[in-house]
PyMOL commands that place a pseudoatom at each C-alpha (Angstrom):
pseudoatom trace, name=CA, resn=MET, resi=1, chain=A, elem=C, hetatm=0, pos=[84.887, 147.849, 70.139]
pseudoatom trace, name=CA, resn=ASN, resi=2, chain=A, elem=C, hetatm=0, pos=[85.167, 146.443, 73.646]
pseudoatom trace, name=CA, resn=ALA, resi=3, chain=A, elem=C, hetatm=0, pos=[88.711, 145.323, 74.420]
pseudoatom trace, name=CA, resn=LEU, resi=4, chain=A, elem=C, hetatm=0, pos=[87.297, 142.112, 76.033]
pseudoatom trace, name=CA, resn=ALA, resi=5, chain=A, elem=C, hetatm=0, pos=[85.011, 141.233, 73.180]
pseudoatom trace, name=CA, resn=PRO, resi=6, chain=A, elem=C, hetatm=0, pos=[85.788, 138.271, 71.072]
pseudoatom trace, name=CA, resn=ARG, resi=7, chain=A, elem=C, hetatm=0, pos=[87.769, 138.995, 67.966]
pseudoatom trace, name=CA, resn=SER, resi=8, chain=A, elem=C, hetatm=0, pos=[89.029, 137.147, 64.923]
pseudoatom trace, name=CA, resn=ILE, resi=9, chain=A, elem=C, hetatm=0, pos=[92.508, 135.621, 65.296]
pseudoatom trace, name=CA, resn=CYS, resi=10, chain=A, elem=C, hetatm=0, pos=[93.341, 137.439, 62.051]
pseudoatom trace, name=CA, resn=GLN, resi=11, chain=A, elem=C, hetatm=0, pos=[92.530, 140.902, 63.493]
pseudoatom trace, name=CA, resn=PRO, resi=12, chain=A, elem=C, hetatm=0, pos=[94.886, 143.025, 65.607]
pseudoatom trace, name=CA, resn=PRO, resi=13, chain=A, elem=C, hetatm=0, pos=[93.619, 144.019, 69.124]
pseudoatom trace, name=CA, resn=PRO, resi=14, chain=A, elem=C, hetatm=0, pos=[91.983, 147.419, 69.587]
pseudoatom trace, name=CA, resn=PRO, resi=15, chain=A, elem=C, hetatm=0, pos=[94.328, 150.295, 70.617]
pseudoatom trace, name=CA, resn=GLU, resi=16, chain=A, elem=C, hetatm=0, pos=[92.979, 150.277, 74.121]
pseudoatom trace, name=CA, resn=ALA, resi=17, chain=A, elem=C, hetatm=0, pos=[94.127, 146.691, 74.703]
pseudoatom trace, name=CA, resn=PHE, resi=18, chain=A, elem=C, hetatm=0, pos=[97.786, 147.847, 74.519]
pseudoatom trace, name=CA, resn=ARG, resi=19, chain=A, elem=C, hetatm=0, pos=[99.446, 148.623, 77.807]
pseudoatom trace, name=CA, resn=LEU, resi=20, chain=A, elem=C, hetatm=0, pos=[103.089, 149.821, 78.332]
pseudoatom trace, name=CA, resn=ARG, resi=21, chain=A, elem=C, hetatm=0, pos=[105.019, 148.549, 81.293]
pseudoatom trace, name=CA, resn=ASP, resi=22, chain=A, elem=C, hetatm=0, pos=[106.992, 150.938, 83.473]
pseudoatom trace, name=CA, resn=ALA, resi=23, chain=A, elem=C, hetatm=0, pos=[110.493, 150.788, 84.937]
pseudoatom trace, name=CA, resn=ASP, resi=24, chain=A, elem=C, hetatm=0, pos=[109.263, 149.368, 88.317]
pseudoatom trace, name=CA, resn=TRP, resi=25, chain=A, elem=C, hetatm=0, pos=[107.530, 146.532, 86.419]
pseudoatom trace, name=CA, resn=HIS, resi=26, chain=A, elem=C, hetatm=0, pos=[110.688, 145.893, 84.376]
pseudoatom trace, name=CA, resn=ALA, resi=27, chain=A, elem=C, hetatm=0, pos=[112.844, 145.782, 87.508]
pseudoatom trace, name=CA, resn=GLU, resi=28, chain=A, elem=C, hetatm=0, pos=[110.577, 143.312, 89.145]
pseudoatom trace, name=CA, resn=SER, resi=29, chain=A, elem=C, hetatm=0, pos=[110.462, 141.157, 86.097]
pseudoatom trace, name=CA, resn=ILE, resi=30, chain=A, elem=C, hetatm=0, pos=[114.257, 141.179, 85.862]
pseudoatom trace, name=CA, resn=ARG, resi=31, chain=A, elem=C, hetatm=0, pos=[114.458, 140.290, 89.544]
pseudoatom trace, name=CA, resn=GLN, resi=32, chain=A, elem=C, hetatm=0, pos=[112.137, 137.318, 89.122]
pseudoatom trace, name=CA, resn=THR, resi=33, chain=A, elem=C, hetatm=0, pos=[114.090, 136.153, 85.983]
pseudoatom trace, name=CA, resn=LEU, resi=34, chain=A, elem=C, hetatm=0, pos=[117.484, 136.278, 87.860]
pseudoatom trace, name=CA, resn=LEU, resi=35, chain=A, elem=C, hetatm=0, pos=[116.255, 134.660, 91.096]
pseudoatom trace, name=CA, resn=HIS, resi=36, chain=A, elem=C, hetatm=0, pos=[118.635, 131.712, 90.683]
pseudoatom trace, name=CA, resn=TRP, resi=37, chain=A, elem=C, hetatm=0, pos=[121.587, 133.718, 89.287]
pseudoatom trace, name=CA, resn=ASP, resi=38, chain=A, elem=C, hetatm=0, pos=[124.644, 133.969, 91.491]
pseudoatom trace, name=CA, resn=GLY, resi=39, chain=A, elem=C, hetatm=0, pos=[125.644, 137.318, 90.276]
pseudoatom trace, name=CA, resn=ARG, resi=40, chain=A, elem=C, hetatm=0, pos=[129.037, 136.010, 89.143]
pseudoatom trace, name=CA, resn=THR, resi=41, chain=A, elem=C, hetatm=0, pos=[128.315, 133.741, 86.241]
pseudoatom trace, name=CA, resn=ASP, resi=42, chain=A, elem=C, hetatm=0, pos=[128.214, 135.222, 82.766]
pseudoatom trace, name=CA, resn=LEU, resi=43, chain=A, elem=C, hetatm=0, pos=[124.803, 135.276, 81.178]
pseudoatom trace, name=CA, resn=TRP, resi=44, chain=A, elem=C, hetatm=0, pos=[123.645, 133.981, 77.759]
pseudoatom trace, name=CA, resn=VAL, resi=45, chain=A, elem=C, hetatm=0, pos=[120.905, 135.718, 75.692]
pseudoatom trace, name=CA, resn=PHE, resi=46, chain=A, elem=C, hetatm=0, pos=[119.339, 133.897, 72.727]
pseudoatom trace, name=CA, resn=GLY, resi=47, chain=A, elem=C, hetatm=0, pos=[118.463, 136.019, 69.698]
pseudoatom trace, name=CA, resn=TYR, resi=48, chain=A, elem=C, hetatm=0, pos=[116.060, 134.786, 66.997]
pseudoatom trace, name=CA, resn=GLY, resi=49, chain=A, elem=C, hetatm=0, pos=[114.990, 138.122, 65.359]
pseudoatom trace, name=CA, resn=SER, resi=50, chain=A, elem=C, hetatm=0, pos=[116.551, 141.500, 65.330]
pseudoatom trace, name=CA, resn=LEU, resi=51, chain=A, elem=C, hetatm=0, pos=[118.844, 140.675, 68.228]
pseudoatom trace, name=CA, resn=ILE, resi=52, chain=A, elem=C, hetatm=0, pos=[120.761, 138.599, 65.631]
pseudoatom trace, name=CA, resn=TRP, resi=53, chain=A, elem=C, hetatm=0, pos=[121.771, 141.626, 63.568]
pseudoatom trace, name=CA, resn=ARG, resi=54, chain=A, elem=C, hetatm=0, pos=[121.290, 144.434, 66.104]
pseudoatom trace, name=CA, resn=PRO, resi=55, chain=A, elem=C, hetatm=0, pos=[121.912, 143.233, 69.592]
pseudoatom trace, name=CA, resn=GLU, resi=56, chain=A, elem=C, hetatm=0, pos=[122.681, 146.687, 70.986]
pseudoatom trace, name=CA, resn=PHE, resi=57, chain=A, elem=C, hetatm=0, pos=[124.700, 145.417, 73.925]
pseudoatom trace, name=CA, resn=ASP, resi=58, chain=A, elem=C, hetatm=0, pos=[128.287, 144.394, 74.489]
pseudoatom trace, name=CA, resn=PHE, resi=59, chain=A, elem=C, hetatm=0, pos=[128.988, 140.677, 74.515]
pseudoatom trace, name=CA, resn=LEU, resi=60, chain=A, elem=C, hetatm=0, pos=[132.057, 138.439, 75.098]
pseudoatom trace, name=CA, resn=GLU, resi=61, chain=A, elem=C, hetatm=0, pos=[131.195, 135.903, 72.340]
pseudoatom trace, name=CA, resn=SER, resi=62, chain=A, elem=C, hetatm=0, pos=[128.433, 134.808, 70.035]
pseudoatom trace, name=CA, resn=ARG, resi=63, chain=A, elem=C, hetatm=0, pos=[127.579, 131.310, 68.925]
pseudoatom trace, name=CA, resn=GLN, resi=64, chain=A, elem=C, hetatm=0, pos=[125.041, 129.808, 66.597]
pseudoatom trace, name=CA, resn=ALA, resi=65, chain=A, elem=C, hetatm=0, pos=[122.508, 128.042, 68.801]
pseudoatom trace, name=CA, resn=ARG, resi=66, chain=A, elem=C, hetatm=0, pos=[119.296, 126.033, 68.618]
pseudoatom trace, name=CA, resn=VAL, resi=67, chain=A, elem=C, hetatm=0, pos=[116.488, 125.625, 71.018]
pseudoatom trace, name=CA, resn=HIS, resi=68, chain=A, elem=C, hetatm=0, pos=[113.827, 122.983, 70.892]
pseudoatom trace, name=CA, resn=GLY, resi=69, chain=A, elem=C, hetatm=0, pos=[110.105, 123.288, 71.677]
pseudoatom trace, name=CA, resn=TYR, resi=70, chain=A, elem=C, hetatm=0, pos=[109.712, 126.695, 70.072]
pseudoatom trace, name=CA, resn=HIS, resi=71, chain=A, elem=C, hetatm=0, pos=[109.800, 128.104, 66.479]
pseudoatom trace, name=CA, resn=ARG, resi=72, chain=A, elem=C, hetatm=0, pos=[110.328, 131.556, 65.087]
pseudoatom trace, name=CA, resn=ALA, resi=73, chain=A, elem=C, hetatm=0, pos=[107.219, 133.165, 63.821]
pseudoatom trace, name=CA, resn=LEU, resi=74, chain=A, elem=C, hetatm=0, pos=[105.768, 136.605, 62.984]
pseudoatom trace, name=CA, resn=CYS, resi=75, chain=A, elem=C, hetatm=0, pos=[103.234, 136.116, 65.756]
pseudoatom trace, name=CA, resn=LEU, resi=76, chain=A, elem=C, hetatm=0, pos=[103.224, 139.426, 67.671]
pseudoatom trace, name=CA, resn=TRP, resi=77, chain=A, elem=C, hetatm=0, pos=[101.389, 142.558, 66.722]
pseudoatom trace, name=CA, resn=SER, resi=78, chain=A, elem=C, hetatm=0, pos=[103.954, 145.348, 67.104]
pseudoatom trace, name=CA, resn=ARG, resi=79, chain=A, elem=C, hetatm=0, pos=[102.301, 148.453, 68.503]
pseudoatom trace, name=CA, resn=ILE, resi=80, chain=A, elem=C, hetatm=0, pos=[105.359, 150.556, 69.339]
pseudoatom trace, name=CA, resn=ASN, resi=81, chain=A, elem=C, hetatm=0, pos=[108.707, 149.270, 67.820]
pseudoatom trace, name=CA, resn=ARG, resi=82, chain=A, elem=C, hetatm=0, pos=[107.420, 148.480, 64.302]
pseudoatom trace, name=CA, resn=GLY, resi=83, chain=A, elem=C, hetatm=0, pos=[103.896, 149.845, 64.355]
pseudoatom trace, name=CA, resn=THR, resi=84, chain=A, elem=C, hetatm=0, pos=[101.390, 151.861, 66.366]
pseudoatom trace, name=CA, resn=PRO, resi=85, chain=A, elem=C, hetatm=0, pos=[98.442, 150.814, 68.477]
pseudoatom trace, name=CA, resn=GLU, resi=86, chain=A, elem=C, hetatm=0, pos=[96.209, 152.029, 65.644]
pseudoatom trace, name=CA, resn=GLN, resi=87, chain=A, elem=C, hetatm=0, pos=[98.164, 150.468, 62.789]
pseudoatom trace, name=CA, resn=PRO, resi=88, chain=A, elem=C, hetatm=0, pos=[100.323, 147.623, 64.113]
pseudoatom trace, name=CA, resn=GLY, resi=89, chain=A, elem=C, hetatm=0, pos=[102.998, 145.741, 62.261]
pseudoatom trace, name=CA, resn=LEU, resi=90, chain=A, elem=C, hetatm=0, pos=[104.250, 142.241, 63.069]
pseudoatom trace, name=CA, resn=VAL, resi=91, chain=A, elem=C, hetatm=0, pos=[107.414, 141.164, 64.854]
pseudoatom trace, name=CA, resn=PHE, resi=92, chain=A, elem=C, hetatm=0, pos=[108.916, 137.822, 65.643]
pseudoatom trace, name=CA, resn=GLY, resi=93, chain=A, elem=C, hetatm=0, pos=[108.187, 135.750, 68.692]
pseudoatom trace, name=CA, resn=LEU, resi=94, chain=A, elem=C, hetatm=0, pos=[109.055, 132.227, 69.743]
pseudoatom trace, name=CA, resn=ASP, resi=95, chain=A, elem=C, hetatm=0, pos=[105.811, 130.291, 69.544]
pseudoatom trace, name=CA, resn=LEU, resi=96, chain=A, elem=C, hetatm=0, pos=[105.283, 126.745, 70.823]
pseudoatom trace, name=CA, resn=GLY, resi=97, chain=A, elem=C, hetatm=0, pos=[106.367, 123.753, 68.762]
pseudoatom trace, name=CA, resn=GLY, resi=98, chain=A, elem=C, hetatm=0, pos=[109.240, 122.727, 66.632]
pseudoatom trace, name=CA, resn=ALA, resi=99, chain=A, elem=C, hetatm=0, pos=[112.791, 124.232, 66.958]
pseudoatom trace, name=CA, resn=CYS, resi=100, chain=A, elem=C, hetatm=0, pos=[114.544, 127.450, 66.250]
pseudoatom trace, name=CA, resn=THR, resi=101, chain=A, elem=C, hetatm=0, pos=[118.139, 128.286, 65.329]
pseudoatom trace, name=CA, resn=GLY, resi=102, chain=A, elem=C, hetatm=0, pos=[119.501, 131.701, 66.116]
pseudoatom trace, name=CA, resn=ARG, resi=103, chain=A, elem=C, hetatm=0, pos=[122.449, 133.095, 68.039]
pseudoatom trace, name=CA, resn=ALA, resi=104, chain=A, elem=C, hetatm=0, pos=[123.447, 132.977, 71.685]
pseudoatom trace, name=CA, resn=PHE, resi=105, chain=A, elem=C, hetatm=0, pos=[125.349, 135.966, 73.078]
pseudoatom trace, name=CA, resn=ARG, resi=106, chain=A, elem=C, hetatm=0, pos=[127.472, 135.715, 76.271]
pseudoatom trace, name=CA, resn=ILE, resi=107, chain=A, elem=C, hetatm=0, pos=[127.236, 138.792, 78.540]
pseudoatom trace, name=CA, resn=ALA, resi=108, chain=A, elem=C, hetatm=0, pos=[129.805, 139.449, 81.182]
pseudoatom trace, name=CA, resn=ALA, resi=109, chain=A, elem=C, hetatm=0, pos=[128.313, 139.142, 84.622]
pseudoatom trace, name=CA, resn=ARG, resi=110, chain=A, elem=C, hetatm=0, pos=[129.636, 142.588, 85.693]
pseudoatom trace, name=CA, resn=GLN, resi=111, chain=A, elem=C, hetatm=0, pos=[127.777, 144.239, 82.752]
pseudoatom trace, name=CA, resn=ALA, resi=112, chain=A, elem=C, hetatm=0, pos=[124.502, 142.436, 83.265]
pseudoatom trace, name=CA, resn=PRO, resi=113, chain=A, elem=C, hetatm=0, pos=[123.008, 145.111, 85.677]
pseudoatom trace, name=CA, resn=ASP, resi=114, chain=A, elem=C, hetatm=0, pos=[123.502, 147.767, 83.009]
pseudoatom trace, name=CA, resn=ILE, resi=115, chain=A, elem=C, hetatm=0, pos=[122.493, 145.610, 79.962]
pseudoatom trace, name=CA, resn=LEU, resi=116, chain=A, elem=C, hetatm=0, pos=[119.370, 143.944, 81.163]
pseudoatom trace, name=CA, resn=PRO, resi=117, chain=A, elem=C, hetatm=0, pos=[117.289, 147.073, 81.901]
pseudoatom trace, name=CA, resn=ALA, resi=118, chain=A, elem=C, hetatm=0, pos=[117.903, 148.291, 78.361]
pseudoatom trace, name=CA, resn=LEU, resi=119, chain=A, elem=C, hetatm=0, pos=[117.139, 144.877, 76.941]
pseudoatom trace, name=CA, resn=TRP, resi=120, chain=A, elem=C, hetatm=0, pos=[113.848, 144.777, 78.899]
pseudoatom trace, name=CA, resn=ARG, resi=121, chain=A, elem=C, hetatm=0, pos=[112.837, 148.221, 77.647]
pseudoatom trace, name=CA, resn=ARG, resi=122, chain=A, elem=C, hetatm=0, pos=[113.447, 146.904, 74.110]
pseudoatom trace, name=CA, resn=GLU, resi=123, chain=A, elem=C, hetatm=0, pos=[111.835, 143.453, 74.342]
pseudoatom trace, name=CA, resn=MET, resi=124, chain=A, elem=C, hetatm=0, pos=[109.422, 143.911, 77.216]
pseudoatom trace, name=CA, resn=ALA, resi=125, chain=A, elem=C, hetatm=0, pos=[107.685, 147.248, 76.495]
pseudoatom trace, name=CA, resn=SER, resi=126, chain=A, elem=C, hetatm=0, pos=[104.536, 145.258, 77.233]
pseudoatom trace, name=CA, resn=ALA, resi=127, chain=A, elem=C, hetatm=0, pos=[104.075, 141.802, 78.663]
pseudoatom trace, name=CA, resn=ALA, resi=128, chain=A, elem=C, hetatm=0, pos=[104.003, 140.160, 75.262]
pseudoatom trace, name=CA, resn=TYR, resi=129, chain=A, elem=C, hetatm=0, pos=[106.985, 137.976, 75.958]
pseudoatom trace, name=CA, resn=ILE, resi=130, chain=A, elem=C, hetatm=0, pos=[107.724, 135.528, 78.826]
pseudoatom trace, name=CA, resn=PRO, resi=131, chain=A, elem=C, hetatm=0, pos=[111.447, 135.470, 79.730]
pseudoatom trace, name=CA, resn=ARG, resi=132, chain=A, elem=C, hetatm=0, pos=[112.610, 131.825, 80.153]
pseudoatom trace, name=CA, resn=TRP, resi=133, chain=A, elem=C, hetatm=0, pos=[115.812, 130.017, 80.672]
pseudoatom trace, name=CA, resn=LEU, resi=134, chain=A, elem=C, hetatm=0, pos=[116.079, 127.390, 77.879]
pseudoatom trace, name=CA, resn=ARG, resi=135, chain=A, elem=C, hetatm=0, pos=[118.802, 124.918, 76.902]
pseudoatom trace, name=CA, resn=CYS, resi=136, chain=A, elem=C, hetatm=0, pos=[120.637, 126.321, 73.876]
pseudoatom trace, name=CA, resn=HIS, resi=137, chain=A, elem=C, hetatm=0, pos=[122.556, 123.791, 71.834]
pseudoatom trace, name=CA, resn=THR, resi=138, chain=A, elem=C, hetatm=0, pos=[125.826, 125.247, 70.403]
pseudoatom trace, name=CA, resn=ASP, resi=139, chain=A, elem=C, hetatm=0, pos=[128.939, 123.860, 68.756]
pseudoatom trace, name=CA, resn=GLY, resi=140, chain=A, elem=C, hetatm=0, pos=[130.710, 124.631, 71.992]
pseudoatom trace, name=CA, resn=GLY, resi=141, chain=A, elem=C, hetatm=0, pos=[128.215, 122.661, 74.083]
pseudoatom trace, name=CA, resn=PRO, resi=142, chain=A, elem=C, hetatm=0, pos=[124.815, 123.462, 75.577]
pseudoatom trace, name=CA, resn=VAL, resi=143, chain=A, elem=C, hetatm=0, pos=[124.286, 126.588, 77.561]
pseudoatom trace, name=CA, resn=SER, resi=144, chain=A, elem=C, hetatm=0, pos=[121.346, 127.944, 79.547]
pseudoatom trace, name=CA, resn=GLY, resi=145, chain=A, elem=C, hetatm=0, pos=[120.095, 131.035, 77.660]
pseudoatom trace, name=CA, resn=LEU, resi=146, chain=A, elem=C, hetatm=0, pos=[117.687, 133.794, 78.403]
pseudoatom trace, name=CA, resn=VAL, resi=147, chain=A, elem=C, hetatm=0, pos=[114.952, 133.500, 75.749]
pseudoatom trace, name=CA, resn=PHE, resi=148, chain=A, elem=C, hetatm=0, pos=[112.031, 135.851, 75.204]
pseudoatom trace, name=CA, resn=THR, resi=149, chain=A, elem=C, hetatm=0, pos=[109.181, 133.382, 74.314]
pseudoatom trace, name=CA, resn=MET, resi=150, chain=A, elem=C, hetatm=0, pos=[105.673, 134.392, 73.090]
pseudoatom trace, name=CA, resn=ASN, resi=151, chain=A, elem=C, hetatm=0, pos=[103.012, 135.029, 75.826]
pseudoatom trace, name=CA, resn=ARG, resi=152, chain=A, elem=C, hetatm=0, pos=[99.980, 133.396, 74.206]
pseudoatom trace, name=CA, resn=GLN, resi=153, chain=A, elem=C, hetatm=0, pos=[97.694, 135.099, 76.649]
pseudoatom trace, name=CA, resn=ASP, resi=154, chain=A, elem=C, hetatm=0, pos=[98.808, 138.512, 75.665]
pseudoatom trace, name=CA, resn=SER, resi=155, chain=A, elem=C, hetatm=0, pos=[96.415, 140.671, 73.574]
pseudoatom trace, name=CA, resn=GLY, resi=156, chain=A, elem=C, hetatm=0, pos=[99.161, 141.114, 70.956]
pseudoatom trace, name=CA, resn=TYR, resi=157, chain=A, elem=C, hetatm=0, pos=[99.442, 137.383, 70.108]
pseudoatom trace, name=CA, resn=ALA, resi=158, chain=A, elem=C, hetatm=0, pos=[98.784, 136.981, 66.423]
pseudoatom trace, name=CA, resn=HIS, resi=159, chain=A, elem=C, hetatm=0, pos=[98.133, 133.469, 65.266]
pseudoatom trace, name=CA, resn=GLY, resi=160, chain=A, elem=C, hetatm=0, pos=[96.357, 131.773, 62.329]
pseudoatom trace, name=CA, resn=LEU, resi=161, chain=A, elem=C, hetatm=0, pos=[97.473, 134.422, 59.817]
pseudoatom trace, name=CA, resn=SER, resi=162, chain=A, elem=C, hetatm=0, pos=[98.019, 133.509, 56.236]
pseudoatom trace, name=CA, resn=ILE, resi=163, chain=A, elem=C, hetatm=0, pos=[101.024, 134.779, 54.278]
pseudoatom trace, name=CA, resn=PRO, resi=164, chain=A, elem=C, hetatm=0, pos=[98.984, 137.436, 52.484]
pseudoatom trace, name=CA, resn=GLN, resi=165, chain=A, elem=C, hetatm=0, pos=[97.671, 138.687, 55.814]
pseudoatom trace, name=CA, resn=ILE, resi=166, chain=A, elem=C, hetatm=0, pos=[101.187, 138.685, 57.278]
pseudoatom trace, name=CA, resn=VAL, resi=167, chain=A, elem=C, hetatm=0, pos=[102.444, 140.684, 54.223]
pseudoatom trace, name=CA, resn=ALA, resi=168, chain=A, elem=C, hetatm=0, pos=[99.684, 143.207, 54.577]
pseudoatom trace, name=CA, resn=ALA, resi=169, chain=A, elem=C, hetatm=0, pos=[100.423, 143.820, 58.215]
pseudoatom trace, name=CA, resn=VAL, resi=170, chain=A, elem=C, hetatm=0, pos=[104.146, 144.038, 57.635]
pseudoatom trace, name=CA, resn=ARG, resi=171, chain=A, elem=C, hetatm=0, pos=[103.649, 146.549, 54.895]
pseudoatom trace, name=CA, resn=GLN, resi=172, chain=A, elem=C, hetatm=0, pos=[101.581, 148.845, 57.063]
pseudoatom trace, name=CA, resn=GLY, resi=173, chain=A, elem=C, hetatm=0, pos=[103.687, 148.783, 60.160]
pseudoatom trace, name=CA, resn=HIS, resi=174, chain=A, elem=C, hetatm=0, pos=[106.052, 151.616, 61.036]
pseudoatom trace, name=CA, resn=GLY, resi=175, chain=A, elem=C, hetatm=0, pos=[107.090, 152.414, 64.541]
pseudoatom trace, name=CA, resn=ARG, resi=176, chain=A, elem=C, hetatm=0, pos=[109.933, 153.977, 66.666]
pseudoatom trace, name=CA, resn=TYR, resi=177, chain=A, elem=C, hetatm=0, pos=[112.496, 151.585, 65.213]
pseudoatom trace, name=CA, resn=GLY, resi=178, chain=A, elem=C, hetatm=0, pos=[111.339, 152.165, 61.545]
pseudoatom trace, name=CA, resn=ALA, resi=179, chain=A, elem=C, hetatm=0, pos=[109.499, 150.249, 59.020]
pseudoatom trace, name=CA, resn=CYS, resi=180, chain=A, elem=C, hetatm=0, pos=[108.340, 146.702, 59.676]
pseudoatom trace, name=CA, resn=THR, resi=181, chain=A, elem=C, hetatm=0, pos=[109.310, 145.649, 56.167]
pseudoatom trace, name=CA, resn=ASP, resi=182, chain=A, elem=C, hetatm=0, pos=[112.869, 146.558, 56.778]
pseudoatom trace, name=CA, resn=TYR, resi=183, chain=A, elem=C, hetatm=0, pos=[112.872, 144.605, 59.991]
pseudoatom trace, name=CA, resn=VAL, resi=184, chain=A, elem=C, hetatm=0, pos=[111.578, 141.450, 58.277]
pseudoatom trace, name=CA, resn=LEU, resi=185, chain=A, elem=C, hetatm=0, pos=[113.915, 141.725, 55.331]
pseudoatom trace, name=CA, resn=GLN, resi=186, chain=A, elem=C, hetatm=0, pos=[116.966, 142.418, 57.553]
pseudoatom trace, name=CA, resn=THR, resi=187, chain=A, elem=C, hetatm=0, pos=[116.240, 139.429, 59.776]
pseudoatom trace, name=CA, resn=ALA, resi=188, chain=A, elem=C, hetatm=0, pos=[115.860, 137.203, 56.725]
pseudoatom trace, name=CA, resn=GLN, resi=189, chain=A, elem=C, hetatm=0, pos=[119.123, 138.545, 55.289]
pseudoatom trace, name=CA, resn=ALA, resi=190, chain=A, elem=C, hetatm=0, pos=[120.956, 137.955, 58.638]
pseudoatom trace, name=CA, resn=LEU, resi=191, chain=A, elem=C, hetatm=0, pos=[119.701, 134.420, 58.816]
pseudoatom trace, name=CA, resn=THR, resi=192, chain=A, elem=C, hetatm=0, pos=[120.738, 133.695, 55.202]
pseudoatom trace, name=CA, resn=GLU, resi=193, chain=A, elem=C, hetatm=0, pos=[124.246, 135.140, 55.870]
pseudoatom trace, name=CA, resn=ALA, resi=194, chain=A, elem=C, hetatm=0, pos=[124.536, 132.989, 58.959]
pseudoatom trace, name=CA, resn=GLY, resi=195, chain=A, elem=C, hetatm=0, pos=[123.502, 129.897, 57.085]
pseudoatom trace, name=CA, resn=ILE, resi=196, chain=A, elem=C, hetatm=0, pos=[120.306, 129.473, 59.034]
pseudoatom trace, name=CA, resn=PRO, resi=197, chain=A, elem=C, hetatm=0, pos=[117.345, 128.165, 56.919]
pseudoatom trace, name=CA, resn=ASP, resi=198, chain=A, elem=C, hetatm=0, pos=[113.819, 129.399, 57.578]
pseudoatom trace, name=CA, resn=ARG, resi=199, chain=A, elem=C, hetatm=0, pos=[111.530, 128.302, 54.763]
pseudoatom trace, name=CA, resn=ARG, resi=200, chain=A, elem=C, hetatm=0, pos=[108.427, 130.093, 55.920]
pseudoatom trace, name=CA, resn=LEU, resi=201, chain=A, elem=C, hetatm=0, pos=[110.269, 133.326, 56.402]
pseudoatom trace, name=CA, resn=GLN, resi=202, chain=A, elem=C, hetatm=0, pos=[111.711, 133.035, 52.964]
pseudoatom trace, name=CA, resn=ALA, resi=203, chain=A, elem=C, hetatm=0, pos=[108.141, 132.448, 51.560]
pseudoatom trace, name=CA, resn=ILE, resi=204, chain=A, elem=C, hetatm=0, pos=[107.085, 135.713, 53.324]
pseudoatom trace, name=CA, resn=VAL, resi=205, chain=A, elem=C, hetatm=0, pos=[110.077, 137.581, 51.856]
pseudoatom trace, name=CA, resn=ARG, resi=206, chain=A, elem=C, hetatm=0, pos=[109.183, 136.388, 48.376]
pseudoatom trace, name=CA, resn=ALA, resi=207, chain=A, elem=C, hetatm=0, pos=[105.693, 137.604, 48.888]
pseudoatom trace, name=CA, resn=LEU, resi=208, chain=A, elem=C, hetatm=0, pos=[106.836, 140.912, 50.142]
pseudoatom trace, name=CA, resn=GLN, resi=209, chain=A, elem=C, hetatm=0, pos=[109.130, 141.439, 47.183]
pseudoatom trace, name=CA, resn=SER, resi=210, chain=A, elem=C, hetatm=0, pos=[106.586, 140.209, 44.573]
pseudoatom trace, name=CA, resn=PRO, resi=211, chain=A, elem=C, hetatm=0, pos=[104.820, 142.750, 42.407]
pseudoatom trace, name=CA, resn=GLU, resi=212, chain=A, elem=C, hetatm=0, pos=[101.604, 140.816, 43.074]
pseudoatom trace, name=CA, resn=SER, resi=213, chain=A, elem=C, hetatm=0, pos=[101.763, 141.913, 46.769]
pseudoatom trace, name=CA, resn=PHE, resi=214, chain=A, elem=C, hetatm=0, pos=[101.344, 145.508, 45.669]
pseudoatom trace, name=CA, resn=ARG, resi=215, chain=A, elem=C, hetatm=0, pos=[97.988, 144.889, 44.095]
pseudoatom trace, name=CA, resn=PRO, resi=216, chain=A, elem=C, hetatm=0, pos=[94.923, 146.072, 46.134]
for i in range(1, 216): cmd.bond("trace and resi %d" % i, "trace and resi %d" % (i + 1))
show_as sticks, trace
zoom trace
């Protein structure tokens, strides 16, 4: 199948459409993202998926936060972290529309040069996300947070999937960070424990856990 040929929105891209980014690309992406940073002010990072329960970086504080204009969705074919190019899973992205509640983490300015490259390797293995600075509303007041939003032009963008199709993709995915099913269930559990409602995610979890979902 030609990587440029039209495909159904419900089908993952062919393996050849997947492209990893290297350290030089990451360094330039970080530089562009931090163009207006003074190098002294602490940075905020907004987590809406696995960053909520596995941030993997040191932070000074964490607050529940809400961003507007984007919503949490399993809208990215995962071809390394929770799947493979041949058998992708699905991971969360922030897609356009609505609002999303997650957690904002404050990173000490002095630690940012060490933390951001590792964060880019995790979140920006490909160019599937667009790093943006968005207004995050917290109980302690609004902060400007670094948010990884969905790149709708990326070949990994998955949209128009029904819950059965999402469940099937989640069940098949297994990558360098483990099973996609575990990723989805752990995220749902973390949101529940934090008192953050997500009705569509709960519907997906019920489908994942239903005996009906095991039927061919």
